[in-house]
C-alpha positions in Angstrom: 97.0 -50.1 44.1 95.7 -47.4 46.2 93.7 -48.6 49.4 91.2 -46.2 50.9 89.6 -47.0 54.4 87.2 -44.7 56.1 86.6 -47.0 59.1 83.5 -49.0 60.3 81.9 -46.6 62.7 78.6 -44.7 62.0 80.6 -41.6 60.9 80.6 -40.5 57.1 83.6 -39.0 55.4 82.4 -37.5 52.1 85.1 -35.0 51.8 87.8 -37.5 51.6 86.2 -39.9 49.4 85.3 -37.1 47.0 88.9 -36.1 46.8 90.1 -39.6 46.2 87.4 -39.9 43.6 88.6 -37.0 41.6 92.2 -38.4 41.3 93.4 -38.9 37.9 95.5 -42.1 38.2 96.0 -45.3 36.3 96.3 -47.1 39.7 93.2 -49.1 40.7 91.5 -47.7 43.8 89.8 -50.0 46.4 87.8 -48.3 49.0 86.2 -49.5 52.1 83.7 -46.7 52.9 81.9 -48.0 55.9 78.8 -45.4 56.6 79.6 -43.1 53.8 77.1 -43.0 51.0 78.9 -42.9 47.6 78.1 -44.1 44.2 80.8 -44.5 41.5 80.4 -43.9 37.7 83.7 -45.2 37.2 84.3 -48.9 36.2 85.0 -51.3 39.1 88.2 -52.4 37.8 89.4 -48.7 38.4 87.3 -47.7 41.3 86.1 -50.6 43.6 83.8 -49.8 46.6 83.2 -52.0 49.6 80.9 -50.9 52.5 82.7 -53.2 54.9 85.3 -55.8 54.3 86.2 -59.1 56.3 89.4 -58.9 58.3 90.9 -61.3 55.7 90.0 -58.8 52.8 91.2 -55.9 54.8 94.5 -57.3 55.4 95.0 -58.5 51.8 94.2 -54.8 50.5 96.5 -53.3 53.0 99.3 -55.7 52.1 98.9 -54.9 48.3 98.7 -51.4 48.5 101.2 -48.9 47.4 99.8 -46.3 49.6 96.9 -46.1 52.0 94.5 -43.2 52.3 92.6 -43.1 55.6 90.8 -41.4 58.3 92.7 -40.5 61.5 91.7 -43.6 63.4 94.3 -45.0 65.6 93.6 -48.5 65.0 93.9 -48.1 61.3 97.1 -46.1 61.5 98.8 -48.4 63.9 97.8 -51.4 61.5 99.2 -49.7 58.5 102.3 -48.7 60.4 103.0 -52.3 61.5 103.0 -53.1 57.8 105.4 -50.3 57.0 102.9 -48.5 54.7 103.0 -45.1 53.4 99.7 -43.7 54.8 98.0 -40.2 53.9 95.7 -39.5 56.8 92.9 -37.1 57.1 90.9 -36.0 60.1 87.1 -36.1 60.5 86.2 -32.6 61.7 83.2 -31.7 63.8 82.4 -28.5 61.8 81.5 -30.8 58.7 79.5 -33.1 61.1 82.0 -35.9 60.5 82.6 -36.6 64.2 81.5 -35.4 67.5 84.7 -33.5 68.3 88.0 -32.9 66.7 90.0 -35.6 68.3 91.1 -37.0 65.0 92.9 -33.8 64.4 94.9 -34.3 67.4 95.7 -38.0 66.4 96.8 -36.8 62.9 99.1 -34.1 64.4 100.7 -36.5 66.9 101.5 -39.3 64.2 102.6 -36.7 61.8 104.9 -34.8 64.1 106.6 -38.3 64.9 107.4 -39.0 61.2 104.8 -41.9 60.8 102.3 -40.6 58.6 101.5 -37.9 55.9 98.9 -35.6 57.0 96.3 -34.5 54.5 95.0 -31.2 55.5 94.3 -29.4 52.2 92.5 -32.0 50.2 93.7 -30.4 46.8 97.2 -31.6 47.9 96.2 -35.2 47.6 97.6 -35.8 44.2 101.2 -34.6 45.1 101.1 -36.3 48.2 100.4 -39.5 46.6 103.6 -39.0 44.3 105.8 -37.9 47.4 108.6 -40.1 48.5 107.9 -41.2 52.2 109.1 -43.8 54.2 107.3 -44.0 57.6 109.2 -44.2 60.9 109.3 -47.7 62.2 106.4 -48.1 64.6 107.4 -48.9 68.0 104.6 -49.5 70.5 104.6 -47.6 73.9 102.9 -50.3 75.6 105.9 -51.4 77.6 106.5 -47.8 78.6 103.0 -47.1 79.6 102.8 -50.4 81.6 106.1 -49.5 83.3 104.7 -46.0 84.4 101.5 -47.3 85.5 103.2 -50.0 87.6 105.4 -47.3 89.1 102.5 -45.1 89.9 100.7 -48.0 91.5 103.7 -49.2 93.3 104.6 -45.5 94.6 101.0 -45.3 95.6 101.2 -48.6 97.8 104.8 -47.6 99.0 103.4 -44.4 100.3 100.4 -46.1 101.9 102.8 -48.7 103.5 105.1 -46.1 104.9 102.2 -44.1 106.4 100.9 -47.2 107.7 104.1 -48.2 109.6 104.1 -44.7 111.1 100.8 -44.9 112.8 
């Protein structure tokens, strides 16, 4: 099964959904489309569309999916990585009115360069990316590193303050 998730914000992503819809596959496609307006003429047993999913449904489809096709939302990407999913990721772009800026392109490039995801830049490549062998790099959160650096920064600032205070 192929799970497609376009996020739950008020941003559409017609380009990605149309590319998925054109796929010729025997696999069932389940799509959570959020604010994207779309009507399918395919039978529901082949192409199932949901505007929004409960957390339980989302987790179920994510678990069952052979591959996840998604927008470049950090939350969705990390969730899929924690489940060790092959993810094909596309960025919403400002020039198509899909977002207010191109920050998703930066997210896409960062996760792709680290070996976590397969970037989808040319939507015509989607069929071959679906068949491509890919095992994502194991996800490791950088929260501990971030927290350590923040602590060091705060501690360093306090240390400098204390040393200045003792001089005066």
